[in-house]
N, C-alpha and C positions, 0 to 999 in steps of 0.2 A: 228780742236782742238781735242787732244787726252784726254780722262778721263781714269784715272786709278782706279780700285775699290780697297778698302781696303780689305785686307784678313781677314778673320775671323775663328776662330776654328768650324770645323764641324766635327762631329763624325761619321766616316765611320762604316760599319758592320764589316769590316776587311781591313786589309792592309797586303798582303802576300809577303814575300820575298823569298829567296832560301831555308831557313831552317827554318825560323820564321814567325809568324803571330802576328799582333797586333790587340787586339780586346778591346772594350770600357769596362773599370773596372765596375763591379757592385757590390751591397751590398753582394751578395754570395762570393765575392772574399776577403771580409775583413779578413778572418782568413790567408789566403795565403800572403796578403800584411802585415799583422801584424808579421807574422813568418819572413819575411825577414827585415822588419823596425826594430824588437826587437832582432834580432840575433846580438850577441855581435860583431862579426867580420864584418859583413855586414853593420851595422849600425854606425860604429865608425867615419865615415865622414858625416853623415845625421844629420838633426835637430833631437832632441829628439822626440820619440813618446810614448805616454801613452800605456802601455801594456793591456789596457782595451779592450776587444773585442767589448762590447756595444758601446763604443765611436768611434771605427773604423767603426763600421756599421753606427752609426749616421752620421758620415763623409761622408761615401760613398753615403748615402741617400741624404744628401745635395748636394754633388757633381752631383747626377743625374740631378738636376736642374740648375746647374752652366754652362753656356755657355762661361765662360771666360777661360776654361782650357779643356784639353783633358787627362784622365789618362788612359793609356793603361796597360792591362795585356799582356806580351809577351808569347807567347805559342810556343810550338815546332810544326811541321806539323801534328802531331796526336791530338793535341789540349791540351796537358798538360802544365800547367802554368809553365815558367821557369825564369820570370822575370817582372819587371815593368818599365815604363818610363812615364813621364808627360810633357805635352807641356802647358805653361801658360805665363803670363805677357806680353800680347803683347803690343808692342811700335810700333805703325804705321806698318812697313813692317818687323819687327824684333820679333821673339819670344824667349822665354826662354825654355830651357828644362833641366829637372833634375829628381829627384826622381828615378834614374836609378840604378836599382839593379837587381843582376842576382843570381839565385838560384844555388845550387850545381850540379843541373841536368840539367843545361844550355848547349847547344851543343857548340863545339869548334867554334871560330869565332863569338860568340855571340856579343862581343863588337863592332867589326867593322860592322857586318851585321846590327845590331839594330841601330847604330849610322847612317848608310847610309840610312836606313828606314826611320828614324826622318827626315833627310834632304830631302828625295824624296817626304815624303807626305807633309812636310811644303811647298816646292815649288809647289806642287799641289794645296794647299790651296792658293798659291798667295804670301807667305812670301818670302823675298829675303835675309834676314839676320837672325843670331841668336846672342843671348847674354846669358851668364850663368855664374855661379860662381863654383870654386872647393876649397875645403877645402885646406889650405897651406900644410898641412900634407900628403895629397893624392898625393905624386909625381907620381906614375904611371898614374894616370887618367889626370893630368895635361900636363904630357909629350904625352899622346896618342892625346889630343885635339891639342897641338902644331903640332904635326906630321900631323894631317889633315888640318893644316892651320889657326887655331885659332890664334888670337892676343890677348896677354895679355894688358888689358887697364888700370888695376890698382889693388891696394891690399889693404886689411886692415889687423888687427891682425889674423883675422881667415880665410880669403878667398882671392883668386886670382880671378879677373874677366876678362872675355874674351869675344871678339866678333868673330864672324864667317862671314866675309864679302861674299857677294854674289859670287864673282869670285872665293873665296876660296871653297865655296860649290861645285861649278860646277867643279873645278879642282879635288877636292877630290873624287866626284862621279865618275869622268872618271879614275883617277888613281887607284882606289880601285874597279873598275868594275867587277873583277874576284869574288868578294863576293857577288855581286848583278847583275849578267850578264844579267838578264832580266828586271831589274828595279823592280817595285813592282805592285801588281795587288790590285786596290782598288775596295771593293765592298760595 
C-alpha cells in the first residue's frame, strides 16, 4: 500500500533562481509591500489595501504566526526587493498563488522566472496543481497564464478563475527551462 503525504506550506530561508531570490516577508518589509499595493498602476487589479503603515505592520506580524500561507519578498541577486508573491488557500494537493506584484526595479524576465520559481517550489513542497484568479480587466496576465498552460474554469463579474494541472506545470517548466536552467536552490 502506498501512502501519500499531504503537502504543507513550509517557509524556506530562500529560494534562488537565475536572477531572483524569494525570501520570507517580515514586518520590516511592510513599507515596501505597502508601496507596491498602494501604487495606483500596480494595484489596479488587486484587492484594496489600506494605506496605513501601522495596519500593514500588524498584518505582517500576524502573518509570522500563520502557517496557512507563504508571503515572499522577491529580491534581485544583490538582495534588493523587486516584488512580492504569496502562496495560500491550500486545497489538498492544489495551492493558490497571488499578491504577485513587481516594482519598477524588477529585472527583465521577472514574470516568467518568478512564475517558474513558484511552481518549482510548490512541487518541492508536494503540491501537484494550482488554482488562482485574475481580474477580468487584467488581459495581459490572463494571457500569460493561458500561455503557460492554465485552464480557465469559470468567471464572475470581477474575476476569471484558473487551474494549472500537474502535467501543465511540468510542461511549462520544461518548455521555459532557459529562464530557470538550473531549477531553484532551496535553503
